[in-house]
Backbone bond lengths (Angstrom), bond angles and torsions (degrees), N, CA, C in turn:
res aa  C-N    CA-C-N  psi(-1)  N-CA   C-N-CA  omega(-1)  CA-C   N-CA-C  phi
1 X - - - 1.499 - - 1.533 113.83 -
2 X 1.408 113.19 -39.55 1.477 114.26 179.78 1.559 109.29 -73.95
3 X 1.314 118.43 -34.38 1.386 122.08 176.01 1.583 112.32 -61.32
4 X 1.349 114.29 -50.63 1.389 117.19 175.18 1.504 113.83 -53.04
5 X 1.372 120.22 -46.73 1.409 119.36 173.38 1.486 118.24 -57.65
6 X 1.288 118.95 -39.96 1.442 123.09 177.28 1.511 109.02 -68.34
7 X 1.283 118.84 -36.23 1.522 118.99 176.10 1.470 112.61 -66.03
8 X 1.362 117.98 -33.68 1.353 124.78 -178.81 1.760 105.90 -70.92
9 X 1.276 111.86 -50.59 1.479 112.96 179.64 1.577 109.62 -60.34
10 X 1.272 121.41 -40.85 1.358 124.37 -179.44 1.462 113.92 -65.74
11 X 1.287 118.06 -33.91 1.592 125.44 179.97 1.471 102.51 -75.66
12 X 1.377 126.87 -39.82 1.439 127.51 178.91 1.589 111.56 -68.47
13 X 1.282 114.17 -35.68 1.445 118.50 178.48 1.586 106.56 -68.24
14 X 1.309 116.20 -47.66 1.456 117.01 177.39 1.429 116.12 -60.71
15 X 1.276 115.38 -39.32 1.532 119.81 176.68 1.635 111.36 -59.39
16 X 1.322 110.32 -46.49 1.510 115.04 -174.14 1.556 106.76 -69.42
17 X 1.417 117.96 -41.22 1.429 117.67 178.42 1.584 111.30 -63.38
18 X 1.331 119.91 -35.88 1.403 126.62 178.75 1.396 114.14 -61.37
19 X 1.403 114.60 -44.42 1.412 120.96 175.38 1.551 118.32 -59.46
20 X 1.454 107.63 -43.84 1.445 115.15 -177.42 1.626 109.58 -70.95
21 X 1.456 121.45 -17.14 1.298 126.46 174.46 1.417 108.55 -65.43
22 X 1.344 116.52 -40.66 1.562 117.79 -171.40 1.559 108.36 -66.43
23 X 1.448 116.05 -31.86 1.436 115.11 -179.34 1.464 115.83 -76.98
24 X 1.293 116.12 1.36 1.584 117.07 173.74 1.500 112.19 -74.73
25 X 1.274 118.99 -11.75 1.499 123.21 -169.65 1.506 111.97 -53.16
26 X 1.375 118.52 -48.27 1.424 123.32 179.59 1.458 114.49 -54.96
27 X 1.354 112.38 -42.69 1.493 115.94 -176.69 1.613 107.30 -60.75
28 X 1.245 117.13 -37.42 1.429 119.91 179.82 1.513 113.74 -72.19
29 X 1.318 113.47 -43.08 1.424 121.27 167.57 1.567 116.08 -43.89
30 X 1.348 108.81 -56.20 1.507 118.90 178.39 1.543 112.57 -56.49
31 X 1.235 116.55 -39.23 1.524 118.12 -176.26 1.436 107.95 -72.74
32 X 1.388 122.82 -37.44 1.417 127.18 178.84 1.536 109.12 -66.34
33 X 1.221 117.43 -46.20 1.471 124.18 -178.99 1.559 115.61 -64.70
34 X 1.444 112.00 -29.51 1.475 117.81 -178.93 1.584 101.19 -78.85
35 X 1.355 120.10 -38.31 1.435 121.64 178.93 1.602 113.35 -60.83
36 X 1.359 108.76 -48.38 1.478 113.76 179.66 1.585 108.36 -67.07
37 X 1.351 122.58 -39.92 1.440 120.23 175.01 1.493 114.29 -58.97
38 X 1.350 119.74 -33.96 1.420 126.54 -177.22 1.521 111.24 -62.94
39 X 1.432 111.17 -54.03 1.448 116.84 -178.11 1.614 109.48 -65.39
40 X 1.277 112.52 -41.18 1.514 117.92 -176.22 1.563 106.41 -59.38
41 X 1.373 115.28 -43.06 1.507 118.65 -177.24 1.652 105.95 -65.47
42 X 1.422 114.57 -49.69 1.369 116.70 -171.63 1.682 112.34 -62.44
43 X 1.437 115.56 -17.86 1.396 116.65 -173.94 1.491 106.67 -87.02
44 X 1.396 123.50 -19.72 1.382 123.39 -173.97 1.534 107.65 -62.76
45 X 1.308 117.92 133.47 1.462 126.07 174.66 1.501 106.03 79.90
46 X 1.394 121.76 28.85 1.390 119.67 175.93 1.471 111.83 -103.38
47 X 1.381 118.00 44.78 1.391 123.20 179.83 1.422 116.78 -68.94
48 X 1.411 122.59 -8.89 1.433 126.86 173.70 1.415 114.77 -79.87
49 X 1.399 115.48 -15.34 1.516 120.81 -172.94 1.719 102.61 -80.27
50 X 1.295 106.25 141.97 1.535 109.07 -178.08 1.559 103.60 -61.92
51 X 1.383 111.69 145.75 1.457 120.04 -175.51 1.549 113.56 -61.96
52 X 1.263 120.65 -36.03 1.422 120.80 -179.95 1.631 112.61 -71.11
53 X 1.291 114.68 -28.33 1.508 118.34 169.10 1.347 107.65 -72.51
54 X 1.253 128.94 -43.96 1.508 127.03 -174.50 1.580 106.28 -68.19
55 X 1.331 114.75 -33.87 1.444 116.41 -176.43 1.576 111.69 -65.88
56 X 1.364 111.06 -33.49 1.561 121.72 -178.47 1.522 105.15 -67.84
57 X 1.276 117.60 -47.65 1.415 121.58 178.63 1.532 114.78 -60.91
58 X 1.293 112.81 -44.13 1.472 122.29 179.02 1.527 112.26 -63.06
59 X 1.420 114.71 -32.22 1.450 122.23 176.56 1.617 109.99 -62.24
60 X 1.257 108.44 -49.03 1.509 115.14 -174.58 1.545 107.67 -71.01
61 X 1.291 120.13 -27.88 1.446 120.30 177.96 1.692 109.86 -74.25
62 X 1.309 107.41 -39.54 1.544 113.99 173.04 1.452 108.38 -59.45
63 X 1.352 119.33 -48.82 1.460 117.25 -178.46 1.615 115.53 -59.01
64 X 1.456 109.45 -40.44 1.452 111.52 178.55 1.674 109.36 -65.99
65 X 1.203 117.23 -34.40 1.532 121.13 176.10 1.544 107.65 -62.59
66 X 1.275 119.92 -40.63 1.449 121.58 -179.27 1.491 110.64 -69.29
67 X 1.328 122.06 -44.70 1.402 124.60 173.91 1.516 110.78 -54.81
68 X 1.274 116.93 -45.61 1.546 118.99 -172.38 1.623 106.02 -70.26
69 X 1.295 111.78 -40.92 1.524 110.02 176.00 1.475 114.96 -61.22
70 X 1.300 117.80 -42.05 1.414 121.55 175.39 1.597 113.78 -65.74
71 X 1.278 115.82 -34.62 1.397 118.41 168.66 1.456 117.12 -59.48
72 X 1.282 118.24 -43.73 1.543 121.22 178.67 1.473 107.73 -65.16
73 X 1.365 114.78 -43.04 1.441 113.92 -177.18 1.580 110.77 -57.10
74 X 1.397 113.79 -44.49 1.481 112.65 178.89 1.465 118.10 -63.45
75 X 1.523 111.62 -23.30 1.461 110.19 -174.91 1.663 106.10 -85.88
76 X 1.422 115.45 -20.54 1.515 115.70 -170.09 1.489 105.98 -88.42
77 X 1.374 112.11 -21.50 1.672 111.10 -175.75 1.535 103.61 -130.79
78 X 1.344 113.53 62.58 1.609 118.54 -178.72 1.534 103.79 -71.34
79 X 1.367 108.53 151.46 1.451 118.69 167.83 1.458 108.37 -108.17
80 X 1.301 116.48 -7.13 1.430 125.26 -179.98 1.540 115.26 165.45
81 X 1.257 116.29 -175.83 1.471 116.96 175.82 1.548 122.49 -52.43
82 X 1.485 111.09 -29.59 1.453 117.58 176.31 1.501 105.07 -57.47
83 X 1.288 123.35 -43.25 1.516 119.97 -167.45 1.526 102.98 -76.57
84 X 1.333 122.66 -28.07 1.563 119.66 171.64 1.472 109.15 -62.10
85 X 1.322 115.59 -45.40 1.522 120.97 -178.93 1.509 106.70 -58.13
86 X 1.349 119.04 -52.25 1.419 119.65 179.82 1.590 115.43 -58.68
87 X 1.363 113.09 -36.46 1.488 116.91 178.40 1.458 111.16 -60.31
88 X 1.483 112.68 -41.96 1.530 115.31 -179.04 1.577 108.24 -65.88
89 X 1.392 114.71 -44.54 1.446 115.78 -179.70 1.531 114.11 -59.79
90 X 1.267 120.05 -38.89 1.477 127.23 172.79 1.496 112.84 -64.36
91 X 1.211 117.69 -37.16 1.465 119.30 -176.78 1.572 109.71 -78.08
92 X 1.326 113.96 -31.13 1.501 118.53 174.28 1.531 109.92 -73.79
93 X 1.351 121.44 -33.75 1.335 125.43 171.72 1.547 110.59 -63.38
94 X 1.296 115.48 -42.64 1.508 114.77 179.40 1.485 112.93 -66.39
95 X 1.375 117.87 -40.63 1.413 116.86 168.73 1.469 114.02 -60.55
96 X 1.197 119.47 -40.65 1.449 117.07 178.41 1.562 116.16 -60.67
97 X 1.237 108.94 -37.22 1.650 117.55 -178.54 1.518 103.81 -68.50
98 X 1.444 120.44 -42.61 1.327 124.60 -176.01 1.608 110.85 -63.28
99 X 1.349 109.92 -44.18 1.449 114.66 178.23 1.401 115.91 -65.52
100 X 1.386 118.97 -33.31 1.463 124.36 177.69 1.494 106.18 -71.67
101 X 1.280 121.55 -39.77 1.430 124.21 176.52 1.573 113.84 -59.38
102 X 1.275 114.55 -36.75 1.448 121.50 178.90 1.634 106.91 -72.87
103 X 1.320 116.14 -44.41 1.477 115.14 173.39 1.478 117.04 -59.54
104 X 1.392 114.95 -43.01 1.461 118.82 171.01 1.480 114.52 -60.96
105 X 1.132 125.09 -41.64 1.379 133.38 176.66 1.521 111.72 -59.23
106 X 1.318 111.52 -42.34 1.554 119.93 -179.20 1.605 107.83 -70.04
107 X 1.241 113.85 -43.25 1.465 122.02 -177.78 1.540 109.64 -62.89
108 X 1.377 115.24 -43.72 1.556 118.99 173.44 1.414 112.53 -61.82
109 X 1.302 119.56 -39.44 1.506 124.36 -179.91 1.589 107.30 -65.70
110 X 1.189 115.09 -40.31 1.568 116.14 -178.02 1.417 106.79 -68.19
111 X 1.309 124.14 -40.21 1.472 129.31 -176.85 1.594 104.96 -64.02
112 X 1.247 120.75 -42.15 1.424 123.37 178.74 1.520 112.01 -61.63
113 X 1.249 118.65 -36.36 1.549 122.46 -179.89 1.491 115.66 -71.85
114 X 1.355 113.27 -13.56 1.551 112.46 179.59 1.513 109.22 -92.77
């Protein structure tokens, strides 16, 4: 009996924590959007950068936007917790892509100064 009660309590705690996990999606979306906004802002007025380099940075930013859009889709039309987990993963991938684009942009700018 005691084991059964403990299992029920454990299952309830797991269910509650699983549901709260799903509500973390917006936090990940916000972080990804902030990273995308930062690199987008940094790239404004970069007419002096060679077009092929600018195109590569733009490609990475476009990938980040695509990942974020897909993440939001998973979150808005979930079939279960798996879709929320995928939404978080995709949002984090979008953020990583945007951060990498920012690093690439920075390196290109450093190279131009030399």
